[in-house]
N, C-alpha and C positions, 0 to 999 in steps of 0.2 A: 351519530352515524352508525347504521348497522352493516358492518362490512361483511357479514354472513350472507347478505342478500346479493353479493356481486357473484355471478356465475364464473366458473373456472375457465370458460372459453374466452372470457375478456382479461384473464389474468397477464398473458403475454403482453397485451397492449398497454396494460396498466404499468407494468415493470418497465417498459420502455419509457413511457412518457412522464412516470413520477419524478419529481425534483428530487434530488439525492446528493450526498457527499461522498468522496471516495478519500480514504484515511490511510491506504496501504498501497502505494503505488512508488515502484522503484523506477526512476526517470530512465536510467540506462536500460532498464528491462523492458521500455517501450520503443526501443530502437530497432525498427522494422528491417528485414534484409536489404528492401529497396535502398533505404537511407544508408544503411552500412556500406554498400557498393558504392553509391554517390559520393559519400565522404572519403571513402578509400581511394577512388579515382582522384578526387580534389586535391587529396593530402599525400598522394604517391604511396599509399600503404597497400603492401602485398597481402591478398587474403587466401588462404589455403583452400578455397573453395573456388570453383570454376565459373558459378553463376548463382544467380538469386535462389534458383530453385534447389541447387546443390546444397546451400547454406540452409535453407528452410528444412530440407530433408534430414540434415543433422540434428535438427532439434526432438532427439530421442532419448531422453534421459530416464536413467535407472534410479538417481537419488539426487539429493540436494548437490553434492560435490560435482557430479557429472554435468549438471547444469551450469553451476559457478565457473567451470572451466572454459564452457564455450561463452558464457556471458562476459567474462573478463577479456577474452580475445576479441569479441565483437566491440566492445567498449575501446579498443586500441585505435580505432578509426578517428576518434573525438580529439582533436587537437587545438582548436582555436574557439574563443568566445563565441564566434558565429556558429561553429558546430553544436555546441551547447544550446544555443539559442534556438537553433533549428529543430533539434531533437525535442525540446520542450515544447515548442510550438506545435509541433505534429501531434503530440499527446494532448495539447489542451484543445486543439480542434476536434479530436476525436472524443474527448470528454464533454464537450459541449454538445456534441450531436447526441450522446446518452442522457442528455439531461442532468448532467452534473453541475450543481450551482457552486460547490465548493470542492477544493482538494488540497490535501496536503501531501506534498511530494518529496520522497525520499531521494538523497543524492548520496554518491559514496565518493568523496574527494580523493580518498587514498588511492583509489584505483587510477586516477589521472596524475596526480603530484608524482607518484612513483615512477612515471614514465617522463617526467620532466615537464608536464602541463602546469602552468602557473595557477594557484588557487583562484587569483583574480579572474582568469579565463573561465573556470568552472562556476563560479558562484555569479559573475557579473552576466556571463551567457545566459544562465538560468533565470535570473533576476529580470533580465530583458524580455524574455518571453512571459514570464509572470505579470509584468507591468502592461505589455501588450495584449494579455488575454483579458485583463481588467477593462482596458480601455476599449477593444474592438469587439470582444465576446461578452462582455458583462459577467465574466467568470472569476470568482474569487478563489485565489490560489496562495499558499504559503509553502515555504521550503524548509525541511527536518534534514540537517546534516546527519549521516550515519558512519558510526565508526566500523570498521572491519574487525570481526571478532577473532579472525584467525592470526591477526597481527598483535603486536604486543601493546600494553597499556600506554608504554613510553611513546610509541608511534602516535597512539590517539591523542595524547598530550600536545605532542608536536603539531597535529593536525588542527586541534582546537585553536592553538597559539595563531597559526597560520591563517585561520578563519576569523579571528576575532575582529580585525580591521573592517570585516564584511558584517558585522554583528547585527546591523540593521536590516540585512537582507535574508536572515533565517531565524525561525521562531524557536527551534528545539533542536535536540539531539536524539539520535537512535543507535540501535546495535543491530547490525545484521551479519551475514556470511554464515559459515558452518557452525552449527551449534556443537557438534561432538568435539569434546576435548577442550572446549571453550567456555566454561559456565560463566554466568554474570559476575560472580565475585572477583573475576579476572579485571573487570572494569570499574570496580566500586569507587575508586579514588577519583577517576577522570569523571564519573557521573556526578560525584560530590561536588567538584569544582563547577560543573555545569549548572548544578542546582543553585549554588552560590551566585552565579552569573544570571539567575532569573530565567534560565532556558527551560522550555518544556522538555519533559522526558519520557520516551517511549522504548520499547526494548523487544525483539523478537524472543520468544520464548515458548516451548512447549509444541514446537511444529516436529523435529526429529529429535529434540532433547526432551527429557522427563518433565513431568508435573512440577518437580520440584525446583526446576530452572524458573518457572512462573514465579513460585514463592519467592525465589532468590532475587528476581528481577523486582519484585515489590518492595522486598525488605532490605535488599543492599544497594539496588540502584535507584529506588524511589520511584520506579517507572509509574507514569500516571494511565498508561495504556499500554496492553499486551498485544503484540503483532503475533498473529497465528493463535496460539494459545489452545488449539484443539484438543491437546492432550489432558487438559485440567481435570476432564472426566475421571481419569484414573485416581484422582485425589477428591472424596466426597466432601471432605472439611474445606478444601480449596475452592470447590464449586459454591458452596454456601458463603464462603468468604468474597468472592468474585461478585455475587450476586448482590449481598448485602452492603458491600462497598461500591457498588455501580462502576466496577472497573471494566472498561470496554474491552472487547477482542476484535480485532481486526482481521477477520477470517477471510481465506482466500481460496474458494472450493476449487476452481479448475487447477490452480497451482497444487493444491494438496493431493489430487489424483495424478498430475503429470510427474510430480516427486515420489509418488508412491506412499504417501502418508495414509491414504484410503486406496483400497484397490479398484473402487469405482465410486461414481459420483452418488449412485443410489445407497452406498453404506455411510455417506457423511454424516456426520453428527450434529450438523447445524441445527435442524429441528429440535434435538434434544437440548443443545445449549439454550435454545429460546425458551423451552419448557421448564427448564431449570432457573430461569429469571436472570439469565446472563445478559449483559448488553451486547450483544453480538452483532457484527456488521458485515457485509459483504463488500469485496474489494477485489482487484485484480492482480496485484502483486507484479509480475513480470509479463504483461500482456502480449508482446510481440513473441515471447517464448511459449507461452503456457496455453495459447489457443483462445485468448479473447480479452476484450476490454470488459468494462464494468457492467455494461446491459448483458454481454454474452454470459458473464458469470450468473447473473441474476436468472436469465432464461434457462441456462442449462441446469442451475440447481433446482429452482421450481418444478421444472419437466421430471427431474430425477427423483424428487422427494414429494410424493402426494400428499403428504401432512402440512406441506406450506401452502396457504391461501392468502386472499387479500388481507385478512388480519395479520399474518406475518411479513407480507410484503411492506404495509405501514409500519409495522414494528421496526424492521430492518431500515428503512429509510429514515424514520424518526432517531432511531440509535444513532444512525451516522451523523445527523446534526447535534444531538445531545453529547457525542463524544468528541465533537470538533474542538479545536483551540481557537474559539473566536469569542468575541464579546457577547454577554447576555442578550442585549438587544437584538443583535444580528441572528444569534440562535432562534430567539423567539420569532423573529420575522419569518426565517425559512420554515419553522414548524408550522407556523399559521398557514404559510402558502401550501404546505403539505396537507394539512387538515382542509384546507379549501378544495384541494384537488380532489381528494377522497369524497369529500361532501358531493361534489359534482358527480362522481362515479356512482354514488348512492342515490342520487335524485330520482324521484319518480318511481322508485322500487317499493 
């Protein structure tokens, strides 16, 4: 199929309709203000904002930490298994509307267990929504437990032990929260334990942290996938390695602008990453806070970067399937469906 024959005016429709996977979504970051207020009322939680509009207006972040402050405050309304299920279900419905066929969902149990919420309520609630999504939406989803890097490795070990009774409900672990002052090496031992347990390994690196953090995530944590990773271009040898080893980057364009990683979307380096042969993907990160879900990220990024066309749309979607933690036959089925979709787009040209 000759993707160059697809006119640019059809690109917006193609981006919306093409099958795709999302590999970098923090479920707590999908908590919309309306649901925050509904859960706060249900659970008797006082919010420092008088209305949904006032809360949304507070989403003016200058950096990662200013976002995290309000992010953790919003998560405080989550108290019961039903709350976690409702939050995840709301995201899955949105993902289905964006033609997401598979999603790997991050969750931060320490944010909740520190408030006295049982690990069982967190994981069982999320798993209920995942199972419902498979049955009612035909949407494949998996859970990835993330350690908060601003906390200690001892805390991470304790969290892992609390989660192990629910080992069948999550496929891997990740590392998120503020990079500054929290290098990957801080969590080398707990990631080593997770590797022994057969868990899949991912880590945030190279967002606000330097390119060296990406190297350390690969070499010290044995991360299979790098979340964000956009600062890799500061290290040409690292770029060559990422491309050669087919290490995927889960890039989050709207998040990168909202948190001032890039001054504007037109300055984003996604096109360069693809040109360098890196397995880059597009994702939404924390969509309720950063201005858009997956298709919003695709649409805004392609509108801002004229070098991205139908070929790059296909490549990004294919990369999302290639980087997924699924069985090979499942991956091949999704890529075949993607090929068929683009073949139809090219038909008759």
